[in-house]
N, C-alpha and C positions, 0 to 999 in steps of 0.2 A: 906361796906356801906349799911345800911338798905335801902330797896326800896320796893315800892308796885306799883300796877297797875296805880295809880294816878300820878306817876312821869314821866315826859317827858325825853326821852333819851338825848336830848340836855342839860337839866338841870343836869342830873346825870353826864354826861361826863364833863361838865364845872366844877362841884364841885370836881370831881375826879382829874382833871388836876390842879386845884388850890391847892388841898390837897397835891399832889405829889410835887408841887413847894415848899410848906411850909415844907415838910419833908426834902428836899434836898437843902435848902438855909437858910440863916440867921445865927445868932450867935449859935443857937443850933446845926445846922449841922456842923458848923466850929469846935465846941468843940467835936462832935462825930468823926470827921475825925482825929483829933489829938489824942483823947483818944483811939480809936479802930483801928487806922491805915487804914482808908478807902482809897482805891486806886481809886475806881470809881464804877459806876453802869451801868446796862442795864435794861431797863424797857419796858414791852409790856402791852398794854391794851387789855383785852379780853371782848367781849360783847356777851351776850346770852339773850334769851327771854323765859319766862315761865309763870306759873300761877300767879306769883307776878309781872309781867311786865318785863321791861328791867333790866338786871343785868350787871353792869359795874364793873370790878375789875382789879387789877394790879397784874402781875407776875414780879418779879424783881430778878436779880442777883447782889449782892453787893460783891465786891472784897476787901479783906484785904491784908495787906502787910506781913503777917506772921501768924503763928499758934496762936490760942487763945482758951479759954475754952468755952464749951457750955453755961456756966453761963454768960460769958461776951457777947456772941452772943445774948442771950436772953435779956440782959440788954440793948444792943443797939437797938434791935427790939422794946422793950418797949418804949424807948425814941423816936424812929421814929414814933411809933404808937400814942404816946401822941400828937405830932405835927399834925399828920394826923387827929386825932379825933377833935382837937381844930379847925382846918380849916373847917372840914365838918360841925361842929356845927355853925360856922359863916355863912355858906351857907344854913342853915336850915335842914341839914341832920345829922344823927348820925352814929357812927361806932360800930362795934361788934368785940370784940377781941377773944371771945370764939367760939366754934362750927365752927372752921375753919377760922374765920375772920382774925386771925394773925397766920401765919404758918412759923416758922423759922426753916430752915434745913441746918445744917453744911455739907459742901462738901470739902473734902481734895483732892487736885489736884494731886493725884498720878497717875501713868500710867494706872492702872486698873480703877480707878474711873473716869478719864477723858473720857474713852470709855463709861462707864455707863451713865455719865452725857450727853454726846453727843447723845446716843441712846434715853435717856429720853426726852431731849429737842426736838429731831426730832419727837418723837411720840406725845408730847404735842402740838407742832406746827401743826402737821398734823390734830389733833383733832380740833384745833381752826379754821382751814380753810376748813375742810372737810364738804361735804353735808350729811355725814352719820348721822343717828339718833341713833347709838348704845348707846351712853351715854345719849341721850335725853330720851330714854325709862326709864332709871333709875332715872334721876333727873327731867324730865319734861321740861328741857331747851333745846333750839335749837340755834345753831350758825346762823348768818345772811345767810350763804350759804345753810344751811339746810332749812331755811325758804324759800329761793328762789327756791330750789329744789321742795319743797312741793307746792309752788305757781304755778310753771310751770306744775306740775303733776295734780293738782286738780282745779286750777283756782279760789281758794277761795279768795274772796275780802279782808278778814282780813289779810291773808298772804301777798297779794300784797301790802296792806297798810303798813304792817310792813317792807317789803323790801324797799318801797319808802322812809319810815322814815329813815331807815338805810342809804340809798344812800345820802339823803339830809344832815343828821347830821354828817356822817363820812367824807364827802367831806372836804378836806383841813386839816384834823387832822392826826397827826402822831401816829400810834399805836406802832411803834418801835422807841425808843429813847435811847440814852446812853450819859453818862456825857462827858464833854469836856476832863477831865483828862484821862479817859479810851480811848477815841478816839485818843488822842495825844500819849498815851502809845503804842497803836497798830499801829501808823503810819498812821492813817486814819483821818486826820484833814479836808479833803475835804468833802463837803456835798454830798448827793446822787445826787442832781441836777448837781453839778459840775462834778461828775464822769460820769453821763449820757451824759453831753454835750461834754465830751472829747472822747466818744466812737466812734472810726473811722470805726467800722464794719469790716467785712472780716473774722471773726472767725466763725467756725461752732458751732451751738448749738445743743444739744441733747434734743429734745422735747419728752414728754411722754404723750400719749393719756390717757383719763380717765380710760379705762378698765385696762391698765397696771399700772397706778398710784395706783389704789385701791388695787392691788395685792402686790405692793412693797413699799408703802409709809412708812411702819415701818422699812424698811431696807435701807432707803435713805442714812444713814451714810456710809454704806458699799459701795454704789455706788460712793459717794463723795471720799471715800478713793481710789477707783479704778481710778477715773479720775485724782485725784491729783498725783498719781504714774505714770500712763501711758497715760494721756491725754484722748481725746475724743475716740481714737481707743480702749483703755482699757475699757472705758465706754460702748462702743458698744459690746465688747466681754462679758461684765458683763450682759448686757441686753439679748443678744442672748443665753447665757448659761442657762438662766432661762425661756427661751421661751416668753419673754416680747416684745411687739411691741413698736416701737419708730420711730422717724423721724429725719434726719439730715437736718438742714436748716441754711442759713446764717443769721446773725443778722438782716439784712435789710428785710428779708422775714418773720420774726416772726410776727404772727397775734394774736390779743387778742381773747380769746374764752375758750374752755373747756380744752386746753392743758396747761400743767404746765412746765415752764422752770426750770430745776433743779438748775440753778445758783441763782434763787430767793430763793429757799429753803435753799441754803447754807447761805445766809445772814439772813433769818428770823429764822432759826433753832437755832440761838444763844440765843434767849431771852425768852424762854417759861418755865422756872422753876417757881414753886411756890415761895413765898417770901423766898429766899435762901440767906444765908450768906456764901460766899466762903472764905475758909482759907487754909493755908498750907505753908510749907517752900518754895515751888517752884511756888507759885501762880502767880507771875508776868510773868515768862517765859511761864508757861502753858497757862495762860489766854491770853497773847499776841499771842501765836501760834494759839489758837482757833479763835480769832478775825481775824488775818491775813488770816487764811485759809478760813474763811467765806467770806471775802471780795475779795480774789484773785483767788478763784476757778473759772476757766473759762471752760465752756462746749461747 
């Protein structure tokens, strides 16, 4: 979506949400599902700010029910992009397909590639939520949390205004969404609010302070593997073997702040690929396993 400094974040986000609805609904989407064997999708919204103002864009994973050719995947991407472009035009915006505006990447869910996808998703998710400006130096764009970090460090009124804008506009919006069909396939038909309301507490959580997180955030998939196999105790051994600080707390004692609960990462890390089309003979089993792991990992 083309943007400039004159565009308000709320207007950009509204237009993006409407465009994604246009992409994944209606007769065109129904035909695409039948033609290409679409099982479902996961979508996350990333927001940054730079010289051209607010930049709002989508990362999505689309799951197919079997192998297909790169040509077919690009054909589906083009059809989805056409609906995206028409919707944006109706909202007074325009879309760009070249220069990275449309990026279709096939991923075959083999054993080796699943690990690669998991690592990649974890790294991208970490970059989205990180206050680091490593990527910002290259692109000139900062994530909302990087803006907050700079605002706290410098007290600049412009950065504080940007952060307050982000707080107000993002309130009540979902950055991570997935289709009902994929949710049902993964056995996760309950909403996040339903799951939270059923949480009875009592389980220990492994919380990670900022200094440890900065050192290990790109290896979070390895930590999740350890916890999945051996529970919290194995997670503790993993942290100690690397000299990383942590805290064990009960669910009721978890406080909001600068600490990160790894259970949150498990759920969020599923959705940060660029516009990817997932295909392969074992896609249903592999994708279901990843979703169930993200939802069921308890730390």
